[in-house]
N, C-alpha and C positions, 0 to 999 in steps of 0.2 A: 573620519566622518561619522557622526553619532546619529542614530535615529531610533524610533519607537516600534518594537514589534509586539504584536497583540498578545503574544504567549507569556511575556515577562513584564514585570513592573518598572524595570529600569531601562535606560537607553543602552542600546548595543553599539559598539564599535567594530568596524570592519578591518579585519588584518589578513595577511597571508599566513599560512600555518607555520612557516619557519620563523616568523616574527613572535610567536609566542613563546618559544624555547622550552616547550614541554609537549607531551602527548596528551591530547584531550579527546573527550568523546562528546558527540552531538546530543543534545538534550531532545532533538526531535525525532531521531531514529535509534540512539543508543549505540551507533557504530563510530569507529575511530575517524577522527578528522586528520587523515593522513595523506591527502593529495595536495602536495606542495604548490600545485599550479592554481588551486582555487582558494577562494576567500572564506574566512571563518568569521561569524558575527558573535562577539564577546561581550559578556558582563563580567569583568574581573572581580568585582565586589562579591558576587554570588557563585563564581566559577560555572557560569552558564554559557554554553556554546552552541552554535547551530552551523551546519553546513550552509553553504551558499544557496543549494537547491531546496534545502528545508526550509530556509529563512524566507525564500522567495516564492515558495508554494502558495498558489492561489487559495483564497478563502473558501471558494465554492466551485465545484465543476460537475458537468456532465460527463459521465464515463459510459462507454459502450457495453461494458459488462453489466451495467445496472440501469437499464434505460427508463424505468418507471419515475425515478425521483433523483434530484441533484444530490451531491455528496457535500457535506459541510466539513472543513477542516477543523478539527478539536485538538487543543493543546495537550489534552490528556483523556483517558476514558472516563466516562461518568456511569459506567455499569457498576453495580454493587460490588463486584469483586475486584475493582480497580484495575481491569486489564480488558483486552478485546482479543479476539481471534480473527486473523486476516482471512478474508474469503478468497484471496488470491493464492496465498502461500500455505495457509493453515497453520502458520506460526503465531504465538501470542505476541501482544505488544502493551506497553505501559506508557507510551508517549503519544506523539502526534498519529492522528488518523483521519482519514475520510470517512465519514459516517452518514448512513441513512437511518434515521431513528425508527421510522414505521416498519422497516424490513429488517432491522438490526444487521445491516451490511456493513463491514467495516474494511478499509484497506490501508496498508502501510503507505507512507508517501511514496517510498520507493517502488512499490508494487503498482501505485496508481498510474505512474509514469513510465512503465516499462515499455520498451521498443516493440512495435508490432512485428519486427522480423530481426533476427540475429544470425551470424554465422559462427560456427565453432569448429575447432580443429577435429572434434570427434566424428563429424560428418561432412560428407562432400557437398550437400545441398543446403540451401538457406532454410531456416526453421522459422515457421510462423507461429504467432501466439494464439492459443486457443483458450477460452474461458471455461474450461472443463475438458477432460482427457477423452479424445475420440477412441473409445474401446472398440477393438476389432475381434470378434469371436474367432478363436483359433482351433483349427481341426485337431481332434485327439486331445484337446486339453479340457480337463474338468473345471477350469476356473476362468474367470473373465479378468483376473488381475492384469494390470499392466505394470511394467517395470521401467524405471528410468535408463536410457540407453547410456548414461554416463556413469552414474554412481550405483545402478543396479538395484536400488531400493524401490519399493512399491510406489506407484503413482496413484493417488486418490482421484477418483472421477470427478468429484466436485471442485477439485483445486485447478488451477490454471497450469497450462504446459506449452512448452514449444515443440512443435511437430512437424515432421515431414511426412505428409500423407502418402506420398509416392512411395516411400520406403517403409512406412509403418514404423518410423523411428520417432520416440517420443521422450522428452526429458523434462526434469523439473525446472521451474523458471530460474531457480537459484543456481542450478548446475550450468545452465545455458548462458547466464549473464555473468559469469566470473570475470570475462574479459571486457565487460562494458562498464564504463565510469557512469555512476548514477546521474551525475550532473550533466551529462551528455545525451540523456534520454531525449528522443526526438519526437516532436508532435507534428511534424510537416505533413501537410495533405497528401504528398506525393507517396507517403508510406501507407496510406489507407488501403487495407485488403479487403476482399470480398467476405462477406459475413458467414461463409460456409463453416459449420462445425463450432461456431460461437465465436471464431476469431475475427479480428478486423474491426475497423471503426476508429474514429478520433477521439481524444480526450479534449474536451472544450471547457475552457475556464469560463465561468459565468460571474459577471459583475453584479454584485449585490451591495446595497447600501449598509452602513453599520447597523441601522435599525432592522433591516431585514434579516441580517445574520443573527442578531440577538433574539429577534422573534423565533426563528427556526431552532436556535439552540435552546430557547426556553421551552419550546414544544417537546424537544427531546428529554429535557429534564422532567418536565410534567408526566410524560408518558412513563418514564422509568420509576417515577416516585408512586405512580398509580400501580404499576406492576409490582413494586415492593410492598405496597399497602395490601393488594390483593394477595400476595403470597403469605403476609402476617396474618391476615383475617382467616385465610384457609388453614393455617397451622393452628390458630386459636380455636377454631371449630373443630378440628381433628382432635385436639387435647380435651375438648368439652364433652 
């Protein structure tokens, strides 16, 4: 079956991974399409491929981590540098993102749909998703740094984490979800947690018309062009 996806000029054909006969990467998230049980959406002419969950990601959603405004799915960053930094994990991206232009807030598609709770072999209790690391002052310590309970690297306060507050056990989202298939991320209402510490709440896809999406996208471009113009004018005045 062929169909048109907004991110690509040609029709895409749906396959199983094993039908492709080669290793391919998703243009939406730049990770390998290696789950043989899920579909891949392909344009063979352009060697363009999308995971099933990237291809079916909603064009607009309301996310509990960013309540003021809806997030728009963009096929590529429109920032001057050609990339964005995900507010969830802190890693850069150059492909699909859920973006709020006025706030310069961006999420990878996979981060936007992370489960509200997970279990991991590294800890005996369920871990809840928090939109920021709940730092607990430690007696006798001269630092407020938190460290991931799995990889032992620093956890940035401003980035999301999976936490067990009862045990003060906090981990990176990437470390906690190594055993979770992104396409199986769940948005079921039964998973909604209380908002304590910044976690909890449901991702809600918003139905917008094509005209409304274009208008929001154009607002984003206009704001970024205005910012670039202001930076150029400031640079010229400094030289003068």
